[in-house]
Each structure stands twice: as C-alpha cells, then as structure tokens.
N, CA and C atoms as an extended XYZ file, in Angstrom:
312
Properties=species:S:1:pos:R:3:atomname:S:1:resname:S:1:resid:I:1 pbc="F F F"
N       -55.130      120.289      -30.075 N   MET     1
C       -54.733      119.172      -29.059 CA  MET     1
C       -55.670      118.941      -27.966 C   MET     1
N       -55.892      118.050      -27.853 N   ALA     2
C       -56.814      117.693      -26.435 CA  ALA     2
C       -55.717      117.005      -25.364 C   ALA     2
N       -56.087      117.204      -24.223 N   LYS     3
C       -55.131      116.901      -23.389 CA  LYS     3
C       -55.786      116.349      -21.956 C   LYS     3
N       -55.315      115.481      -21.319 N   MET     4
C       -56.028      114.738      -19.860 CA  MET     4
C       -54.614      115.094      -19.161 C   MET     4
N       -54.958      115.585      -18.113 N   VAL     5
C       -53.848      116.145      -16.908 CA  VAL     5
C       -54.149      115.354      -15.712 C   VAL     5
N       -53.389      114.399      -15.268 N   VAL     6
C       -54.005      113.410      -13.877 CA  VAL     6
C       -52.919      114.021      -13.071 C   VAL     6
N       -53.460      114.373      -11.828 N   VAL     7
C       -52.832      114.903      -10.578 CA  VAL     7
C       -52.714      113.866       -9.715 C   VAL     7
N       -51.531      113.209       -9.100 N   TYR     8
C       -51.524      112.319       -7.955 CA  TYR     8
C       -50.990      112.929       -6.675 C   TYR     8
N       -51.947      112.890       -5.760 N   LYS     9
C       -51.140      113.195       -4.549 CA  LYS     9
C       -50.361      112.433       -3.992 C   LYS     9
N       -49.426      112.456       -2.937 N   LYS    10
C       -48.280      111.918       -2.392 CA  LYS    10
C       -49.171      110.345       -2.112 C   LYS    10
N       -48.602      109.566       -2.351 N   PRO    11
C       -48.996      108.195       -2.021 CA  PRO    11
C       -48.422      107.636       -0.632 C   PRO    11
N       -49.255      106.886       -0.025 N   VAL    12
C       -48.511      106.232        1.290 CA  VAL    12
C       -47.201      105.649        1.160 C   VAL    12
N       -47.374      104.753       -0.136 N   ASP    13
C       -45.709      104.202       -0.502 CA  ASP    13
C       -45.635      104.561       -1.736 C   ASP    13
N       -44.593      105.654       -1.463 N   VAL    14
C       -44.101      106.266       -2.745 CA  VAL    14
C       -43.329      104.962       -3.840 C   VAL    14
N       -42.549      104.301       -3.469 N   LYS    15
C       -41.880      103.164       -4.029 CA  LYS    15
C       -42.548      102.398       -4.768 C   LYS    15
N       -43.563      101.711       -4.056 N   ALA    16
C       -44.693      100.809       -4.770 CA  ALA    16
C       -45.332      101.595       -5.718 C   ALA    16
N       -45.641      102.765       -5.526 N   PHE    17
C       -46.364      103.806       -6.729 CA  PHE    17
C       -45.656      103.946       -7.540 C   PHE    17
N       -44.551      104.189       -7.753 N   GLU    18
C       -43.609      104.584       -9.030 CA  GLU    18
C       -43.326      103.413       -9.564 C   GLU    18
N       -43.377      102.279       -8.981 N   LYS    19
C       -42.460      101.010       -9.489 CA  LYS    19
C       -43.779      100.414      -10.606 C   LYS    19
N       -45.242      100.582       -9.903 N   HIS    20
C       -46.499      100.564      -11.064 CA  HIS    20
C       -46.582      101.061      -11.856 C   HIS    20
N       -46.341      102.333      -11.504 N   TYR    21
C       -46.929      103.756      -12.456 CA  TYR    21
C       -45.887      103.441      -13.698 C   TYR    21
N       -44.788      103.424      -13.443 N   PHE    22
C       -43.600      103.397      -14.567 CA  PHE    22
C       -43.683      102.145      -15.212 C   PHE    22
N       -43.462      100.836      -14.707 N   GLU    23
C       -43.420       99.575      -15.117 CA  GLU    23
C       -44.419       99.068      -15.764 C   GLU    23
N       -45.542       99.261      -15.314 N   THR    24
C       -46.990       98.690      -15.622 CA  THR    24
C       -47.972       99.944      -16.250 C   THR    24
N       -48.131      100.850      -15.449 N   HIS    25
C       -49.092      101.654      -16.127 CA  HIS    25
C       -48.920      102.720      -17.419 C   HIS    25
N       -47.513      102.966      -17.079 N   ILE    26
C       -47.235      103.756      -18.556 CA  ILE    26
C       -47.072      103.200      -19.770 C   ILE    26
N       -46.739      101.817      -19.844 N   PRO    27
C       -46.558      100.976      -20.968 CA  PRO    27
C       -48.032      100.640      -21.744 C   PRO    27
N       -48.951      100.049      -20.517 N   LEU    28
C       -50.502      100.144      -21.074 CA  LEU    28
C       -50.830      101.635      -21.609 C   LEU    28
N       -50.802      102.530      -20.858 N   ALA    29
C       -51.537      104.025      -21.665 CA  ALA    29
C       -51.106      104.085      -23.015 C   ALA    29
N       -49.731      103.889      -23.128 N   LYS    30
C       -48.962      103.989      -24.355 CA  LYS    30
C       -49.512      103.347      -25.523 C   LYS    30
N       -50.412      102.393      -25.124 N   LYS    31
C       -51.039      101.632      -26.151 CA  LYS    31
C       -52.303      101.975      -26.790 C   LYS    31
N       -52.736      103.238      -26.078 N   ILE    32
C       -54.137      103.766      -26.412 CA  ILE    32
C       -54.358      104.361      -27.767 C   ILE    32
N       -55.059      103.720      -28.624 N   PRO    33
C       -54.974      104.248      -29.706 CA  PRO    33
C       -55.247      105.748      -30.105 C   PRO    33
N       -54.610      106.804      -31.125 N   GLY    34
C       -54.661      108.038      -30.803 CA  GLY    34
C       -53.980      108.934      -30.211 C   GLY    34
N       -53.330      108.322      -29.015 N   LEU    35
C       -52.291      108.900      -28.337 CA  LEU    35
C       -51.142      109.396      -28.916 C   LEU    35
N       -50.760      110.490      -28.601 N   ARG    36
C       -49.712      111.602      -29.452 CA  ARG    36
C       -48.716      111.508      -28.368 C   ARG    36
N       -48.839      111.651      -27.252 N   LYS    37
C       -47.543      111.994      -26.418 CA  LYS    37
C       -47.986      111.914      -24.880 C   LYS    37
N       -46.956      111.548      -24.131 N   TYR    38
C       -47.462      111.206      -22.897 CA  TYR    38
C       -46.012      111.635      -22.290 C   TYR    38
N       -46.418      112.696      -20.979 N   GLU    39
C       -45.412      113.492      -20.237 CA  GLU    39
C       -45.479      113.315      -18.594 C   GLU    39
N       -44.735      113.346      -18.055 N   ILE    40
C       -44.710      113.246      -16.642 CA  ILE    40
C       -43.803      114.451      -15.905 C   ILE    40
N       -44.446      114.876      -14.949 N   SER    41
C       -43.709      115.705      -14.277 CA  SER    41
C       -42.081      115.116      -13.685 C   SER    41
N       -41.232      116.057      -13.749 N   ASN    42
C       -39.981      115.289      -13.387 CA  ASN    42
C       -39.309      116.492      -12.285 C   ASN    42
N       -39.373      115.701      -10.877 N   GLY    43
C       -38.530      116.266       -9.915 CA  GLY    43
C       -39.791      117.034       -8.752 C   GLY    43
N       -39.571      117.468       -7.820 N   PRO    44
C       -40.716      118.110       -6.965 CA  PRO    44
C       -41.379      118.901       -7.763 C   PRO    44
N       -42.766      118.930       -7.347 N   ILE    45
C       -43.598      119.884       -7.671 CA  ILE    45
C       -44.118      120.942       -6.503 C   ILE    45
N       -44.067      122.147       -7.012 N   THR    46
C       -43.962      123.247       -5.988 CA  THR    46
C       -45.433      123.650       -6.180 C   THR    46
N       -46.171      123.908       -5.252 N   VAL    47
C       -47.457      124.360       -4.982 CA  VAL    47
C       -47.461      125.632       -4.737 C   VAL    47
N       -48.337      126.526       -5.268 N   ILE    48
C       -48.175      127.942       -4.966 CA  ILE    48
C       -49.330      128.256       -4.014 C   ILE    48
N       -50.290      127.569       -3.869 N   ALA    49
C       -51.454      127.744       -2.739 CA  ALA    49
C       -51.727      126.304       -2.362 C   ALA    49
N       -52.124      126.072       -1.244 N   GLY    50
C       -52.719      125.303       -0.770 CA  GLY    50
C       -51.587      124.076        0.076 C   GLY    50
N       -52.122      122.668        0.367 N   PRO    51
C       -51.163      122.008        1.129 CA  PRO    51
C       -50.164      121.343        0.025 C   PRO    51
N       -48.742      121.114        0.263 N   PRO    52
C       -47.952      120.519       -0.969 CA  PRO    52
C       -48.049      119.212       -0.796 C   PRO    52
N       -49.128      118.623       -1.201 N   ASP    53
C       -49.435      117.346       -1.196 CA  ASP    53
C       -49.358      116.334       -2.769 C   ASP    53
N       -48.795      117.330       -3.680 N   VAL    54
C       -48.678      116.563       -5.220 CA  VAL    54
C       -47.444      115.742       -5.662 C   VAL    54
N       -47.812      114.217       -5.749 N   HIS    55
C       -46.535      113.781       -6.019 CA  HIS    55
C       -46.095      113.704       -7.363 C   HIS    55
N       -47.061      113.628       -8.416 N   LEU    56
C       -46.597      113.573       -9.862 CA  LEU    56
C       -47.822      113.938      -10.639 C   LEU    56
N       -47.369      114.276      -11.973 N   ILE    57
C       -48.348      114.944      -12.355 CA  ILE    57
C       -48.352      114.234      -14.243 C   ILE    57
N       -49.230      113.417      -14.679 N   GLY    58
C       -49.021      113.201      -16.159 CA  GLY    58
C       -49.969      113.581      -17.112 C   GLY    58
N       -49.492      113.897      -17.950 N   THR    59
C       -50.335      114.710      -19.197 CA  THR    59
C       -50.198      113.671      -20.392 C   THR    59
N       -51.434      113.317      -21.108 N   VAL    60
C       -51.409      112.630      -22.155 CA  VAL    60
C       -52.127      113.544      -23.101 C   VAL    60
N       -51.661      113.379      -24.730 N   TYR    61
C       -52.151      114.100      -25.722 CA  TYR    61
C       -52.667      113.518      -26.724 C   TYR    61
N       -53.610      114.042      -27.304 N   PHE    62
C       -54.606      113.146      -28.691 CA  PHE    62
C       -54.655      114.614      -29.656 C   PHE    62
N       -55.138      114.113      -30.604 N   ASP    63
C       -55.077      115.442      -31.715 CA  ASP    63
C       -56.272      116.157      -31.204 C   ASP    63
N       -57.278      115.798      -30.942 N   ASP    64
C       -58.728      116.493      -30.402 CA  ASP    64
C       -59.516      115.746      -29.679 C   ASP    64
N       -60.543      116.554      -29.166 N   ILE    65
C       -61.590      115.861      -28.145 CA  ILE    65
C       -61.766      114.357      -28.802 C   ILE    65
N       -62.418      114.656      -29.883 N   ASN    66
C       -62.968      113.085      -30.845 CA  ASN    66
C       -62.034      112.385      -30.759 C   ASN    66
N       -60.486      112.616      -31.130 N   ALA    67
C       -59.683      111.187      -30.959 CA  ALA    67
C       -59.435      110.767      -29.540 C   ALA    67
N       -59.450      111.704      -28.515 N   MET    68
C       -59.869      111.299      -26.817 CA  MET    68
C       -60.480      110.172      -26.955 C   MET    68
N       -61.876      110.688      -27.265 N   LYS    69
C       -63.068      109.903      -26.839 CA  LYS    69
C       -62.793      108.453      -27.547 C   LYS    69
N       -62.515      108.693      -28.809 N   LYS    70
C       -62.306      107.004      -29.426 CA  LYS    70
C       -61.091      106.363      -28.750 C   LYS    70
N       -59.966      106.857      -28.486 N   GLY    71
C       -59.031      106.227      -27.752 CA  GLY    71
C       -59.540      105.806      -26.513 C   GLY    71
N       -60.223      106.380      -25.386 N   PHE    72
C       -60.701      105.938      -24.229 CA  PHE    72
C       -61.747      104.968      -24.534 C   PHE    72
N       -62.396      104.917      -25.403 N   ALA    73
C       -63.416      103.880      -25.693 CA  ALA    73
C       -62.780      102.631      -25.991 C   ALA    73
N       -61.358      102.571      -26.552 N   SER    74
C       -60.676      101.115      -26.671 CA  SER    74
C       -60.325      100.326      -25.321 C   SER    74
N       -60.265       98.845      -25.624 N   SER    75
C       -59.910       98.119      -24.701 CA  SER    75
C       -58.772       98.266      -24.419 C   SER    75
N       -57.546       98.905      -25.092 N   GLU    76
C       -56.487       99.563      -24.132 CA  GLU    76
C       -56.495      100.352      -23.392 C   GLU    76
N       -57.680      101.447      -23.470 N   ALA    77
C       -57.606      102.444      -22.478 CA  ALA    77
C       -58.472      101.903      -21.054 C   ALA    77
N       -59.460      100.846      -21.320 N   GLN    78
C       -60.011      100.232      -20.476 CA  GLN    78
C       -59.244       99.646      -19.580 C   GLN    78
N       -58.394       98.845      -20.199 N   ALA    79
C       -57.195       98.091      -19.295 CA  ALA    79
C       -56.296       99.159      -18.576 C   ALA    79
N       -55.725      100.342      -19.404 N   ALA    80
C       -55.253      101.420      -18.538 CA  ALA    80
C       -55.975      101.959      -17.441 C   ALA    80
N       -57.236      102.123      -17.248 N   GLY    81
C       -58.331      102.749      -16.600 CA  GLY    81
C       -58.311      101.650      -15.393 C   GLY    81
N       -58.485      100.333      -15.544 N   ALA    82
C       -58.627       99.411      -14.773 CA  ALA    82
C       -57.355       99.345      -13.827 C   ALA    82
N       -56.197       99.556      -14.405 N   ASP    83
C       -54.947       99.335      -13.755 CA  ASP    83
C       -54.566      100.643      -12.565 C   ASP    83
N       -55.384      101.865      -13.207 N   ARG    84
C       -55.138      102.933      -12.355 CA  ARG    84
C       -55.471      102.708      -11.236 C   ARG    84
N       -56.627      102.180      -11.041 N   ARG    85
C       -57.425      101.626       -9.630 CA  ARG    85
C       -56.878      100.518       -8.945 C   ARG    85
N       -55.380      100.096       -9.232 N   LEU    86
C       -54.896       99.058       -8.471 CA  LEU    86
C       -53.608       99.937       -7.901 C   LEU    86
N       -53.180      100.996       -8.412 N   TYR    87
C       -52.149      101.721       -8.042 CA  TYR    87
C       -52.697      103.007       -7.224 C   TYR    87
N       -53.673      103.423       -7.597 N   ALA    88
C       -54.303      104.581       -6.916 CA  ALA    88
C       -55.672      104.241       -6.892 C   ALA    88
N       -56.314      103.819       -6.000 N   PRO    89
C       -57.524      103.195       -5.444 CA  PRO    89
C       -58.306      103.897       -5.114 C   PRO    89
N       -57.721      104.795       -4.308 N   ASP    90
C       -58.998      106.000       -4.214 CA  ASP    90
C       -58.995      107.157       -4.526 C   ASP    90
N       -60.018      107.551       -5.312 N   ASP    91
C       -60.089      108.452       -6.144 CA  ASP    91
C       -60.131      109.949       -5.418 C   ASP    91
N       -60.196      109.788       -4.194 N   SER    92
C       -59.415      110.927       -3.318 CA  SER    92
C       -58.066      111.483       -3.556 C   SER    92
N       -57.457      110.722       -4.386 N   GLY    93
C       -55.555      110.644       -4.143 CA  GLY    93
C       -55.426      111.161       -5.567 C   GLY    93
N       -56.472      111.252       -6.623 N   VAL    94
C       -56.255      111.678       -8.120 CA  VAL    94
C       -57.060      112.429       -8.483 C   VAL    94
N       -56.675      113.591       -9.289 N   GLN    95
C       -57.475      114.329       -9.894 CA  GLN    95
C       -57.428      114.534      -11.523 C   GLN    95
N       -58.471      114.037      -12.277 N   MET    96
C       -58.135      114.234      -13.896 CA  MET    96
C       -58.711      115.446      -14.261 C   MET    96
N       -58.211      115.926      -15.196 N   PHE    97
C       -58.810      117.106      -16.052 CA  PHE    97
C       -58.638      116.997      -17.583 C   PHE    97
N       -59.694      116.952      -18.046 N   VAL    98
C       -59.563      116.855      -19.820 CA  VAL    98
C       -60.140      117.926      -20.490 C   VAL    98
N       -59.445      118.427      -21.511 N   PHE    99
C       -59.822      119.639      -22.142 CA  PHE    99
C       -58.958      119.736      -23.496 C   PHE    99
N       -59.643      120.483      -24.468 N   ASP   100
C       -58.924      120.918      -25.706 CA  ASP   100
C       -58.301      122.206      -25.385 C   ASP   100
N       -57.502      122.332      -26.206 N   THR   101
C       -56.559      123.527      -26.220 CA  THR   101
C       -56.642      124.063      -27.382 C   THR   101
N       -55.985      125.493      -27.597 N   ARG   102
C       -55.873      126.405      -28.882 CA  ARG   102
C       -54.729      127.228      -28.420 C   ARG   102
N       -54.109      127.865      -29.457 N   GLU   103
C       -53.028      128.780      -29.186 CA  GLU   103
C       -53.492      129.991      -29.269 C   GLU   103
N       -53.132      131.101      -28.498 N   VAL   104
C       -53.262      132.303      -28.534 CA  VAL   104
C       -52.230      133.381      -28.635 C   VAL   104
C-alpha cells in the first residue's frame, strides 16, 4: 500500500478550515482514480515532542506508488491540489509525506 499523510497545523480560522475541508476538499479528493481509502484524525492530536500546533492529519491510500502517481496525474487530483491551496494557502501550514509500505 502507498500512503500520503498530510499534517495540517492549527489554522487561524478553525471553523472556516473545517467547513471547506469537510464539505469541499474531501469530496473532491475522493474522486481521485485509484484512491482506496481516505482517513482523518479524530479528536485532539497529542504531540510527543515540539509545539502542539497540529490540527488535523489526513491519510490517503493507494495500491502502490505507481497507482498513486497515476491518480495524482489525473484532472481530479489536480482539482483537489488546487483546492488545497484555497483552505491552506501557506505551505508552512501543511506537511505532506508520500511513501510505500510493507508489513513486517
């Protein structure tokens, strides 16, 4: 399985962020071809080290990196990427991690 984990720092306007994220962004992202699952954190996020400024973590799953690359090249993914810049325009407020996984 390949995953992309997106970590969002606490936005200035939490209510506006959440409204856009849940009502607009998630429905757009769920249309990406090859997307297997979309998860989000639920409740407060505890930070073991560093400042407690994380608001939400989203994780999307694909069969493998090639399926993710193909999905991200689609017009649906381009629309979701453009939308992310609307509710989280400052890249310093978001971190994205892409990786393949294996069970051990």
